[in-house]
VOLUMZA-630339 format. One record per residue: residue number from 1; x, y, z of N, C-alpha, C in turn. Coordinates in steps of 0.02 Angstrom, whole numbers. Example, Ala and Ser with C-alpha at 12.3 -4.5 7.8 and 13.67 -1.06 7.14 Angstrom:
BEGIN
R    n      nu      nv      nw     cau     cav     caw      cu      cv      cw
R    1     660    -284     390     615    -225     390     660    -165     390
R    2     642    -112     354     684     -53     357     645       2     394
// end
This chain:
BEGIN
R    n      nu      nv      nw     cau     cav     caw      cu      cv      cw
R    1    2766    4119    3374    2751    4163    3429    2650    4222    3429
R    2    2663    4230    3490    2598    4264    3487    2618    4317    3485
R    3    2585    4387    3503    2599    4430    3512    2646    4486    3554
R    4    2614    4431    3628    2674    4465    3661    2762    4424    3664
R    5    2758    4364    3635    2827    4349    3633    2856    4412    3589
R    6    2838    4413    3533    2845    4457    3473    2847    4529    3508
R    7    2843    4554    3559    2858    4618    3574    2916    4586    3631
R    8    2918    4557    3676    2984    4532    3701    3049    4527    3658
R    9    3037    4510    3601    3098    4483    3549    3106    4542    3528
R   10    3066    4603    3509    3088    4669    3481    3116    4702    3528
R   11    3085    4700    3571    3107    4750    3635    3177    4725    3660
R   12    3191    4643    3669    3262    4655    3690    3314    4676    3637
R   13    3276    4682    3565    3344    4708    3527    3336    4785    3556
R   14    3301    4806    3558    3298    4869    3557    3341    4887    3647
R   15    3332    4856    3673    3350    4855    3710    3452    4846    3714
R   16    3464    4809    3676    3529    4785    3675    3553    4863    3620
R   17    3533    4880    3576    3521    4922    3549    3552    5000    3611
R   18    3504    5029    3640    3505    5082    3670    3549    5068    3728
R   19    3578    5025    3729    3630    4989    3796    3695    4983    3756
R   20    3713    4983    3700    3760    4961    3683    3834    5001    3685
R   21    3873    4995    3651    3938    5059    3660    3931    5118    3623
R   22    3891    5091    3552    3893    5153    3510    3856    5229    3508
R   23    3781    5174    3572    3716    5236    3581    3765    5258    3659
R   24    3807    5217    3685    3822    5266    3749    3869    5304    3735
R   25    3909    5312    3689    3977    5356    3637    3921    5415    3620
R   26    3872    5396    3575    3825    5449    3558    3796    5482    3624
R   27    3783    5465    3639    3732    5514    3713    3792    5552    3761
R   28    3847    5509    3766    3917    5556    3799    3923    5607    3761
R   29    3911    5627    3713    3949    5678    3685    3909    5742    3685
R   30    3943    5817    3721    3930    5862    3770    3889    5897    3679
R   31    3821    5923    3717    3778    5949    3647    3783    6012    3653
R   32    3816    6048    3590    3823    6111    3583    3780    6150    3524
R   33    3758    6194    3523    3725    6223    3475    3716    6208    3394
R   34    3796    6215    3381    3817    6158    3310    3821    6088    3314
R   35    3825    6036    3363    3811    5977    3362    3718    5969    3359
R   36    3691    6019    3401    3632    5988    3392    3605    6022    3315
R   37    3629    6043    3288    3602    6069    3195    3613    5999    3186
R   38    3676    5975    3188    3709    5912    3158    3654    5858    3155
R   39    3646    5861    3206    3569    5800    3231    3533    5817    3193
R   40    3481    5850    3214    3436    5876    3156    3411    5890    3102
R   41    3482    5899    3066    3501    5902    2993    3501    5830    2970
R   42    3539    5785    2984    3554    5709    2976    3482    5695    3014
R   43    3440    5704    3038    3389    5668    3073    3313    5684    2998
R   44    3327    5733    2973    3298    5762    2933    3287    5715    2853
R   45    3360    5704    2851    3355    5648    2791    3340    5584    2823
R   46    3345    5562    2880    3320    5462    2906    3243    5491    2882
R   47    3217    5539    2913    3160    5546    2915    3125    5553    2835
R   48    3144    5586    2827    3119    5594    2717    3139    5529    2709
R   49    3194    5499    2709    3207    5419    2680    3170    5388    2715
R   50    3140    5371    2751    3081    5328    2789    3020    5336    2734
R   51    3011    5382    2726    2944    5404    2660    2938    5324    2632
R   52    3003    5353    2581    3018    5295    2529    3041    5223    2554
R   53    3074    5230    2608    3060    5130    2616    2986    5110    2657
R   54    2964    5165    2687    2904    5116    2701    2853    5113    2627
R   55    2839    5142    2579    2812    5130    2502    2845    5088    2485
R   56    2915    5068    2495    2936    4997    2435    2898    4945    2486
R   57    2911    4950    2565    2855    4881    2578    2779    4880    2576
R   58    2749    4946    2551    2675    4944    2555    2689    4898    2481
R   59    2735    4911    2439    2716    4889    2372    2748    4845    2380
R   60    2765    4820    2406    2800    4730    2411    2752    4673    2431
R   61    2711    4722    2496    2665    4666    2506    2596    4635    2481
R   62    2602    4592    2483    2530    4555    2452    2466    4570    2494
R   63    2463    4602    2544    2418    4597    2610    2388    4658    2602
R   64    2312    4655    2609    2299    4724    2605    2301    4773    2666
R   65    2274    4701    2703    2260    4748    2777    2324    4755    2795
R   66    2378    4754    2788    2474    4773    2805    2470    4853    2753
R   67    2444    4836    2707    2446    4879    2651    2412    4934    2694
R   68    2347    4949    2737    2316    4973    2764    2370    5000    2825
R   69    2377    4956    2848    2422    4990    2926    2483    5035    2900
R   70    2520    5030    2836    2555    5076    2825    2512    5133    2791
R   71    2491    5133    2772    2430    5205    2736    2434    5237    2817
R   72    2408    5221    2857    2385    5240    2938    2454    5271    2945
R   73    2496    5213    2966    2573    5246    2982    2602    5321    2955
R   74    2594    5300    2885    2629    5374    2837    2579    5432    2856
R   75    2514    5409    2842    2460    5485    2836    2460    5504    2910
R   76    2483    5505    2985    2500    5511    3027    2593    5551    3011
R   77    2620    5511    2972    2700    5528    2962    2689    5588    2920
R   78    2648    5611    2869    2681    5648    2824    2598    5692    2819
R   79    2543    5670    2828    2495    5722    2830    2458    5767    2887
R   80    2451    5711    2928    2419    5762    2993    2413    5686    3036
R   81    2429    5725    3097    2400    5698    3160    2407    5732    3229
R   82    2369    5701    3282    2361    5758    3331    2434    5800    3369
R   83    2491    5794    3346    2552    5818    3341    2559    5867    3298
R   84    2551    5874    3232    2552    5886    3204    2494    5927    3129
R   85    2480    5959    3117    2415    5969    3057    2475    5990    2989
R   86    2534    5973    2973    2569    5996    2925    2631    5901    2906
R   87    2622    5882    2951    2645    5815    2939    2713    5809    3001
R   88    2772    5749    3000    2807    5775    3058    2872    5801    3035
R   89    2889    5801    2965    2927    5847    2949    2921    5934    2991
R   90    2875    5925    2966    2853    6031    2998    2863    6021    3072
R   91    2868    5973    3115    2897    5964    3198    2951    5972    3198
R   92    2997    5947    3137    3094    5950    3144    3071    6023    3115
R   93    3063    6065    3086    3053    6129    3070    3066    6163    3129
R   94    2999    6167    3143    2989    6202    3228    3046    6172    3257
R   95    3078    6119    3270    3124    6107    3326    3196    6172    3313
R   96    3204    6148    3259    3266    6190    3215    3270    6273    3229
R   97    3197    6287    3254    3215    6353    3252    3241    6377    3344
R   98    3267    6343    3384    3279    6338    3445    3342    6336    3427
R   99    3376    6311    3382    3458    6307    3370    3476    6347    3320
R  100    3441    6400    3283    3452    6432    3249    3450    6391    3161
R  101    3411    6359    3155    3408    6334    3098    3338    6356    3052
R  102    3334    6368    3005    3265    6388    2937    3243    6314    2910
R  103    3224    6325    2872    3169    6261    2858    3240    6265    2779
R  104    3252    6315    2761    3292    6284    2701    3369    6242    2714
R  105    3391    6252    2765    3452    6254    2825    3441    6193    2802
R  106    3382    6152    2843    3339    6053    2844    3333    6038    2772
R  107    3302    6075    2766    3284    6027    2666    3342    6023    2624
R  108    3406    6074    2644    3437    6078    2591    3543    6039    2613
R  109    3519    6006    2665    3574    5995    2718    3601    5945    2681
R  110    3685    5908    2704    3690    5857    2646    3683    5798    2672
R  111    3698    5734    2679    3717    5670    2728    3783    5654    2743
R  112    3795    5652    2799    3864    5645    2812    3867    5557    2792
R  113    3948    5533    2774    3951    5487    2738    3930    5420    2779
R  114    3937    5413    2853    3870    5359    2891    3796    5369    2877
R  115    3792    5435    2867    3719    5436    2863    3684    5405    2781
R  116    3739    5423    2719    3733    5400    2634    3732    5320    2683
R  117    3775    5291    2702    3799    5230    2702    3722    5190    2729
R  118    3693    5205    2795    3624    5175    2834    3569    5161    2763
R  119    3550    5237    2730    3493    5272    2726    3502    5221    2646
R  120    3563    5228    2620    3562    5170    2531    3556    5089    2592
R  121    3563    5065    2633    3575    4997    2643    3474    4998    2667
R  122    3448    5039    2734    3397    5025    2742    3356    5039    2658
R  123    3353    5066    2630    3316    5066    2556    3330    5001    2519
R  124    3390    4990    2523    3382    4906    2482    3350    4863    2528
R  125    3384    4877    2590    3319    4802    2620    3237    4807    2605
R  126    3219    4869    2609    3135    4874    2604    3138    4872    2530
R  127    3153    4890    2485    3145    4883    2401    3155    4822    2391
R  128    3204    4790    2393    3245    4729    2378    3232    4644    2398
R  129    3189    4656    2472    3200    4574    2499    3127    4593    2511
R  130    3092    4526    2556    3052    4505    2568    2994    4575    2619
R  131    2953    4570    2579    2898    4626    2626    2909    4638    2713
R  132    2900    4540    2720    2923    4547    2780    2981    4582    2845
R  133    3024    4579    2808    3081    4571    2830    3094    4662    2823
R  134    3078    4689    2762    3065    4770    2739    3040    4819    2816
R  135    2972    4787    2819    2927    4783    2876    2960    4763    2951
R  136    3016    4721    2935    3038    4718    3033    3084    4782    3036
R  137    3120    4791    2954    3191    4843    2945    3156    4914    2989
R  138    3106    4950    2963    3068    4985    2945    3028    4993    3036
R  139    2997    4971    3084    2969    4966    3133    3003    4942    3191
R  140    3085    4903    3173    3104    4894    3221    3140    4976    3277
R  141    3158    5012    3234    3208    5063    3251    3140    5101    3283
R  142    3083    5105    3280    3028    5142    3325    3061    5116    3388
R  143    3042    5051    3408    3060    5037    3480    3110    5057    3517
R  144    3142    5102    3469    3230    5120    3518    3183    5198    3541
R  145    3113    5210    3529    3085    5273    3561    3053    5248    3609
R  146    3054    5182    3655    2993    5177    3675    3001    5181    3756
R  147    2995    5227    3788    3005    5250    3857    2979    5222    3908
R  148    2955    5151    3888    2900    5140    3927    2925    5047    3928
R  149    2978    5046    3882    3010    4968    3854    3112    5003    3894
R  150    3099    5058    3886    3182    5075    3895    3201    5136    3972
R  151    3127    5136    4001    3141    5213    4071    3205    5207    4093
R  152    3229    5135    4122    3276    5081    4162    3360    5106    4134
R  153    3341    5132    4061    3413    5137    4039    3400    5207    4041
R  154    3355    5235    4043    3371    5333    4043    3323    5353    3983
R  155    3265    5287    3935    3211    5312    3896    3234    5299    3845
R  156    3213    5319    3799    3197    5297    3721    3238    5368    3675
R  157    3241    5374    3620    3303    5418    3589    3272    5498    3619
R  158    3227    5486    3596    3187    5543    3593    3188    5584    3685
R  159    3179    5547    3729    3176    5578    3769    3249    5593    3797
R  160    3290    5547    3792    3368    5542    3829    3384    5617    3787
R  161    3394    5604    3735    3425    5659    3685    3374    5715    3716
R  162    3328    5709    3696    3282    5802    3714    3304    5803    3780
R  163    3318    5777    3840    3317    5772    3910    3413    5827    3915
R  164    3435    5774    3891    3502    5814    3854    3523    5892    3819
R  165    3484    5914    3752    3481    5968    3726    3454    6008    3782
R  166    3404    6005    3823    3381    6043    3871    3425    6051    3920
R  167    3472    6024    3947    3534    6028    4024    3570    6068    3975
R  168    3595    6050    3908    3646    6068    3897    3648    6145    3850
R  169    3580    6165    3830    3563    6216    3783    3533    6255    3820
R  170    3482    6246    3865    3455    6287    3927    3383    6308    3894
R  171    3396    6257    3839    3294    6271    3816    3243    6214    3863
R  172    3197    6223    3812    3131    6176    3881    3111    6133    3823
R  173    3089    6078    3854    3028    6031    3813    2978    6074    3753
R  174    2986    6128    3794    2908    6149    3728    2948    6178    3654
R  175    3010    6202    3668    3078    6186    3596    3076    6142    3558
R  176    3059    6068    3588    3082    6015    3568    2997    5962    3535
R  177    2973    6014    3464    2899    5961    3450    2916    5909    3438
R  178    2970    5909    3384    2981    5850    3370    2995    5779    3405
R  179    3059    5802    3467    3051    5742    3513    2989    5729    3547
R  180    2963    5774    3560    2909    5772    3624    2853    5731    3609
R  181    2836    5765    3527    2789    5702    3485    2791    5643    3459
R  182    2853    5614    3459    2882    5557    3421    2915    5491    3530
R  183    2886    5542    3566    2913    5484    3615    2823    5453    3629
R  184    2771    5488    3607    2692    5466    3608    2679    5442    3545
R  185    2708    5453    3502    2678    5430    3411    2730    5365    3394
R  186    2763    5346    3430    2810    5276    3415    2803    5234    3450
R  187    2758    5257    3516    2732    5211    3572    2653    5169    3506
R  188    2609    5196    3469    2579    5181    3447    2593    5141    3361
R  189    2631    5169    3343    2661    5160    3289    2702    5057    3305
R  190    2725    5079    3380    2750    4993    3408    2722    4938    3393
R  191    2657    4968    3413    2614    4910    3462    2539    4924    3356
R  192    2542    4933    3312    2517    4926    3260    2539    4869    3242
R  193    2602    4841    3225    2640    4808    3188    2621    4751    3224
R  194    2608    4735    3301    2602    4672    3324    2570    4611    3284
R  195    2483    4636    3291    2482    4593    3252    2498    4548    3192
R  196    2527    4573    3161    2555    4560    3092    2599    4495    3096
R  197    2655    4518    3161    2702    4453    3166    2680    4425    3207
R  198    2629    4413    3236    2589    4350    3244    2549    4312    3199
R  199    2517    4351    3146    2512    4312    3084    2545    4262    3061
R  200    2593    4320    3035    2648    4293    2954    2709    4279    2994
R  201    2745    4280    3054    2781    4265    3086    2795    4203    3102
R  202    2771    4150    3048    2781    4097    3089    2802    4055    3023
R  203    2857    3994    3070    2882    3938    3009    2957    3959    3006
R  204    2997    3973    2963    3042    4006    2913    3039    4080    2942
R  205    2990    4099    2917    2952    4182    2932    2994    4208    2985
R  206    2987    4153    3052    3017    4212    3097    3076    4220    3109
R  207    3133    4172    3097    3189    4169    3080    3197    4250    3057
R  208    3175    4216    2991    3195    4301    2929    3175    4345    2959
R  209    3105    4383    3011    3092    4436    3020    3151    4456    3094
R  210    3159    4403    3139    3203    4426    3182    3276    4456    3150
R  211    3311    4423    3111    3347    4422    3072    3368    4493    3036
R  212    3304    4502    3022    3332    4575    2999    3292    4636    3034
R  213    3266    4620    3084    3260    4648    3135    3321    4681    3163
R  214    3362    4628    3162    3447    4610    3190    3472    4690    3168
R  215    3475    4662    3112    3538    4691    3039    3475    4784    3056
R  216    3430    4772    3058    3422    4888    3084    3430    4878    3121
R  217    3438    4884    3189    3465    4892    3217    3547    4902    3236
R  218    3576    4875    3203    3644    4865    3189    3658    4931    3133
R  219    3622    4938    3088    3615    5012    3050    3618    5073    3082
R  220    3574    5044    3133    3547    5119    3183    3607    5143    3228
R  221    3653    5075    3222    3703    5081    3291    3751    5129    3228
R  222    3770    5105    3190    3814    5149    3122    3795    5200    3114
R  223    3721    5208    3091    3696    5282    3094    3717    5340    3176
R  224    3682    5299    3218    3744    5346    3289    3802    5346    3286
R  225    3841    5309    3292    3920    5316    3289    3936    5366    3232
R  226    3893    5365    3174    3935    5401    3142    3922    5491    3141
R  227    3850    5498    3161    3842    5561    3208    3863    5569    3273
R  228    3899    5525    3320    3953    5534    3386    4022    5584    3362
R  229    4053    5528    3284    4107    5558    3246    4114    5617    3238
R  230    4041    5631    3216    4025    5706    3166    4040    5753    3236
R  231    3996    5740    3274    3992    5809    3325    4053    5796    3365
R  232    4084    5773    3397    4180    5746    3394    4228    5815    3374
R  233    4212    5821    3328    4243    5858    3263    4222    5943    3258
R  234    4157    5933    3305    4121    6009    3296    4155    6040    3365
R  235    4119    6107    3393    4119    6141    3464    4064    6170    3473
// end
């Protein structure tokens, strides 16, 4: 497959996920301050865990150009980019202020069981499986943010959930720096790895990559379904 074919394949998986019963239920739960807090606290665990996962993929890959792409990706996430001078975790800290969370509240949060299970699973995929599978697992979930692809479904995760915070909590998009940034940043991250799939996603690798991407999307649904369960127990 060429880059356009890979884009179509990953895009279809993202569309299936973002229109799935699990995600529709997740987006249907009314947002309160306490529910917003658990979303952001669990997201901070998800974001921090991904730094380990991307490092595993880089370590497993024998291809220097792929390592360079991953390091570029992680420099933006961890160090600085046009959205933050302090990495993307700082965006979560800043977003937490509008719902009464300090940095310690975010850093010291505990995972709910579904978060624990899915983070363990992503970690195993990235550390123990072929580097192409780990890379597919990581980059696939970023497609769930792409408004270009998902506009007719209400937008990607950052836009769709951000709009719910604005509508339900009476805040503005200026209060949501993390989701405001990821509406843009993940578009670049989606496009970043298309040349890798075109070069290395041939023969048996094609099936392996697509299966890993599918499994990662299944984990994403479990992660969000767990959040929906947790939110429904709160007021």
